[in-house]
N, C-alpha and C positions, 0 to 999 in steps of 0.2 A: 786364558782361554779365549778362544775368539768367538765371536757373536754366534749366536744359534740361527739358523737360516729362517726361521719364522719370521714374518712381517711384523712391526712395532709401530703402531698408530701415535702414539704419544712421545715422540721423541721433540723434545722442546728445543729447538734449535731456533734462537730468536734472532733476528736483523732489525736492528734499531735505525729507522730513517724518519727523516722529518715529517712531521702528520701535516695532512693537509687540514683544513678547516672543516668541523664535521657537522655534516646535512643529512636530514630526514633522507631527502630527494636530491640524489647527485646530478649536478648540472653538467654541460657538456666538457666544461674544462676538467671539471673532477673526475669525469667517466675518462676522458682521454688520459690524464694523468695517471689514473690508477692503471687501467690496461696497459700502457706504456711499462708501467713498472712489472705489471704482473708476466707480461713476456720477456721481459729481463730476467724476470725471477727465473721462470720455466725453462728459459733458453738456456741459462746459465747452470742448472741444478737437477733438471731430469733426469733420471736414468740413461735412457738412451738419447744419444748425442742427435741423432738424425731424427728421430722422431719429436725430440725438443724444438727442433728447428721448425718443424711442420706445424706444430701447437703453437708457437709463438707468432708464426707467419698466420696462420688460422685467425688467432684473436687479432691481429692488427688488420686484416682483411675484413672481417665482421666488422669492427669498428668504422673502417672508412666506409663501407655501405651503409651504416647508419643502424645496424640492427639492434644496438644497444639502446638507440635512443626510446625505444618503446616502455622499458622499465623505470619506472619513476620512484621506486624505493630502494632503500639498500638490500632489504631482503630477497626482492625479485632481481635485483641486479645480482646479488651474488648466485642466486639459484642460476641464470641465466649463464654466468660467467661459468661454471661447474660444469652445465650442462656441453657447454663450447670445450671447454677444457679436455672432456672425457669423448669428445666425439671424433676423435682421430683415430686412437686405439681402444678407446672403452675402458682406460686405468680410474678404477673405483676409489684410488688414493688419491687423485685430484681433486681436491675441493676448495670451496671459499666459502666463508660464513659472514656474514654480518654481524658486527658485535656493538653493543651499547656500553657508552661510557661517559661519563661525566668530566673526566680529567684533560688537560688540556693538551697532554702528551699521549694520544689514544695508544701508541703503541707499546709503550710502557704500562700504561693503566691497565691496556687488554691482556697483556699478559700474566701481570698479578692477579686481576680478577679471573683469568683461567685456572690460575695455579689454585685459588681459592675455591672457584668451583667445582673443579677435579677434588681435592680435598674433601669437601662436603658431600659429593656423589659417591666417593670412596666409604666414608662412614656410613652414609644411607644405605650403600649396598652390600655394607659387610665386606668390602673389598674384592667383591665379585663373586664370592662363594654364597650361592643362593641355599642350597639345601644338602644336607647329607643324612642318609636313612641306613635302615637293616628293614630290607624290603622281605625278609623271613627266606627259608630254604636256602640259607647261606648267600644271599645276594646283597651285595652293597650299591648304594645310589649315590653320588656326587654330581652336584648341578652348578654349573658354573656360568653367570652373565659376561663377565670379563675377565681379562687376565691383567692384575695389574701388581706391580714391582713391590707394591707395599703388602703384598700377600703372601710373598715368598717365605716368611717366617711363619705365615698361617699354615702353609701347606702340609708340612710335617706333623702339623696336629691333625688336620682332617684326614690325611693319610693314615694317621696311627688308629683313629676311629674305624676304619676299613681293614686293620690288619689281619682280622680274621675272617674276613669275608671269602669265600671261595669262589666268588666271580664279582666282577664290578661294571657299572654301568654309569660311564661319564657321560651327562647331560649337557651337550652344547648348542643345543636350538635356540636359536635367536643372540647366540654370543657374537658379539660385531668385533672379539678380537683383543688387542692389548698389546702388552708389551714382550718382545721375544723372551726377556730375561726370567719372565714368569711361568710362558709356553714351557722353555727349556728345562724350568727346575721341576714342573710336575712332570713332564716326560722321563726325566731321569729315575723317577720312582718306578718305574717299568720295564728298567735294563739293569743289566747286571755287568755289562761290558762297554768299555770308549769305543765309540766308532764314528768314522767320517760320515756325516750327515749331509752337508752340502757345501756349493761353494756360494760366495757373495761376491756380485758384481756389481762395481760402481762404473760411473761415467768414462773412468779410463779404461774400462772393459777386461780389465786384469781380475782374475778370480782369487778370492782367497780363502781357505778351506776353514768349515766348521766342522767341529767334533763335538760328540753328547759325553759328559762326563757322568757316570751315574752315580757319584758320591752326594750323598743328602745327608742331613740332620737328623733323619729319622730312619724308616725302613723301606727297603726296596722289595717289590712284588714283580719279579722278573717272569713269573710262570703264572700267575693268576688270570683266568681268562677274563678278558677286557672287551667291552662294546661301548661303542660311541654313537650316540644320538647327535643326527645332523640335521638342517632342513635348509629352504630356500634364502634363509637368511643368517644362517651360520657364517660368519666373514672372517679375513685377514688371519689373525693368529690362531684362531679357533680353526680355522681351515687347515693351518700349518700342522696343529697338533694331528689333527684328522689324516693328513695327507702321510706325516711320518709315522704314524701308528700302521696305516694302511700298507704302504709300503715295506715296511720292515715284517709285515704281517705279524705284529704285535696286538692287533685288535680289529673287530668287525665293525665295519662303518654301517649303520643302518638311518635310513630316512630319505631324505630328497638330495639332490644335487645343491652343492653349495654354493654362494653367491660369485665367487670366483676373485678375490682381490688378493695377490700374492705381496706387492710391493710394500717395501717400508722406506719412511722419509722422515721429513720433519716439517714443523710449523713455523711460519713467519707472521708477523702482526704490523701492519701497517694501514694508514688510512682509514681507520674504523673496521678493517676487516682481518680476518687471520685467513691464511692460505696454507694448505697442506700439499708438499709437493712430494712425490716419491723420486728418491735418488739411489735406492738399490735395488736389486733384484737378487734373488737366491734361488739357487738351480740345486734340486736333489743331486745327491752323489749315486742315488739307485736309479732313478728314471732319468736323468739327464734335463729335466724340464722341472717346470711349477705347476701350479693351479691357476695362474693368471688368465682370466677370461673365458675358462673352462670349468672351475669350480672343482670341488672333490666328489666324484661319482661313487653312490655308495655300494658296497658289495652287496648288501641289500635294499633294493628299492622299495619304498612305500610312502603312504602318503603322511603327512605330520602327525595326524590324530591317530594312527595306527602305529607309529614306530616304536612308541614306549612299550606297547603291549609286545610287540614283535620281539623288542629286546629283552623285555622279562622273561618270556618263554625259554628264546634261547639261552638266558644267563641260567635260568634254572635247572636246564639239563647240562648245561657246563659246570656248573656248581657241583650238582651230584656226582659227576665224573670225577672234578677235580679230587673231591672228598674221598671218593672211592680209590683213586691211584694214591692219594696221600696216606691213606689208612693203610693200605697195601705195602707201601713202600716201608711204612712205619713199622709193621708187623713182621716183615723181613729182616729190619734191622733189629728189632727185638729178640728174634728167632737166633740171629748170628750173635748177638750179645749173650744170650743165655747160652749157648754152645761153647762159644770161646771161654765163659767163666767155670763151665763144668768140667773142661780141660784145663790143662796147664796155662794158665792166664798168658794171655798174648797183651803186654800192657799198651803198647800203642796203639793198635786197634782198638782195644776195650774204650781207652780214652777216646778215641775218634769219634767211635759210636755214641757214647754218651755225650759226649759235645755237641753232635749233630742234633740229638734227642732233645738236649737243653737250648739249641738254638731254636728249635721247633717248637719250644715251650711245652714240650710232652713231660720233661724232666726238669723239675727246678733243685733247690739245693735239699729241700726236705725230702723229695722224692726219691734223689740218689741216697741219702743219709737211710732212709728205710731200707730201699732196696739192698743198702751194704748191711744192716742188719738183717735182712734175712737171710744171706748169707752165712753169717754169725750164726744165727739159730741153728741152720743146718750143717753146721761143723766145717763149712767151707770157706775157712779164713783166708784162704791164698786171694780167692775171688774178693773177698771183702775188702780185703786190703787195696787191691786194683781200683773198687768202687770206690772206697774212700779217698784213695790219694787223688783221683778225678776231680772229686767234690773239692778238693782244695785247690785245685788248680783252677777249677771253674768259678771257684766263691772265695778268692784269697783274702777277703775281709770278715769272713766268718770264724768266729771263735768256735762254734760248735762242730764246723768241718775239721778243725785240726784236732779238736778234743775226739772225735770219734776215730779219726785216722791214727792217733797218738794210741788208742786203747786196742785196735787191731792189731797195730805193733808190737804193744805189751803181749797181746795175747799169742802173737806168731813170734816170740822171744827176742825181738829186736829193740832192747832196751835204750840202747843210744838214741835210735832213730825215733823212740817213741817219747824221750825224754824232748827231743828238740823241737816235736809236733806238741808236746802237750805247752812247752814254754811258750810257742807260738800263740796258742790259745788263751795262755794266761796274760800276753802281752795286748791281744787284741782285745779281751776283755776289760783291761784295766784302760785302755785308749777309748773305750766305747761304754765305760762306766756300766758295765753289765752286771746283772742281778746274779748271773751266773760265776761270777769270778772267784768264790770261794769254793765252789765244786770244781773249777778247774785248777785252782791252787792245790787242793787236796790231790786231784789224779798226778798232779806233777810230784807232788811230794813223794806220793807212794812208789812211782816207778824209780824215783832218785833213790828211795831206800833200796829198792830192789838192786838197782846197778851197783849198788855202793857195797853190797855182800858179794860181788862177783870176785 
């Protein structure tokens, strides 16, 4: 599957160059060398070729005018460079950072140091997951500070905790973005269909389509009411998730207009600095644009200090409505099931309804078994037969399910089928070292004896 359109901040594409001598205060020669290298890097890699030329030319002009001579530390020099890189079109993914390194080859040393730093940050920040809560009234809450690829396996666990929530609030305030892979994977949990999300455009200007595939290793919540909190520090991938959810009308966005950083790119290390250059743009297949420079404008604008309360109020109402509609639908299914079972049982539809109720966790194996015996006790053994059969189809590793089905088949005089199902219950009980093995064997022997007399 092609890359999801969300911007990624940490694509570590390294370009190892001959390192200049490390200095706390850059001299004129070192500044000139670095700016020339930086201008070439941006000119050769920035996503929009025309703007890349403008940025490169602007850097050289500023250097020629002596603008950078006033900065006497690596940190101040890096900040000044970042400001000038962004001055042409305001791309916040253009960035220069000063690095501390004791190694002779700063490019390699800086690269590995940043890998170690990122690993430690991931561990301290629980891979970006800040908090998950039950806010009562059926509202679930999930807070993320960052989207890290290392958290993909954890996403299913967090979503599992929220599987019974009747509304969910995702808090992306102060979230600086992260990897597109993680943003994509979290988004998958809230859809049930594959669809075209965006087109990625590189320097060649040719778009490549990106698709969202809802396949996850956990559960999907395509219909749960969803609310996303943002503020003016929400950036990059966090903006991308918000933009996608807003434009698919999948979530209500609440808070402040976000920072407006949409592009993705990679990091280069040289001369004691790291440089991030955006080399891809991601244009929404829905809106035909992105959020670069404009940010994501909330559906409900409110100040940062009031957004949580606003979201909770809306989510509480939405959760109540979601519960009501769900219960209404379930009652309708139960009523249809009862009607079908009272009449001449329609096996296919009965199994379909029981399967749906089981998927909603309203009927488990034990409940289906009890339902079947209710019909046995009320002398409707034809209905019971259909219920028990569904149980064996849904819980094919249950010796008890096959035992119950065998029993009702025996009652209904279908002895050969009864023997087959009792045999299955014995086989499963043996394989599972069940304490009920002897009971299953006795039932099997009893029906075999009946069958032999026919």
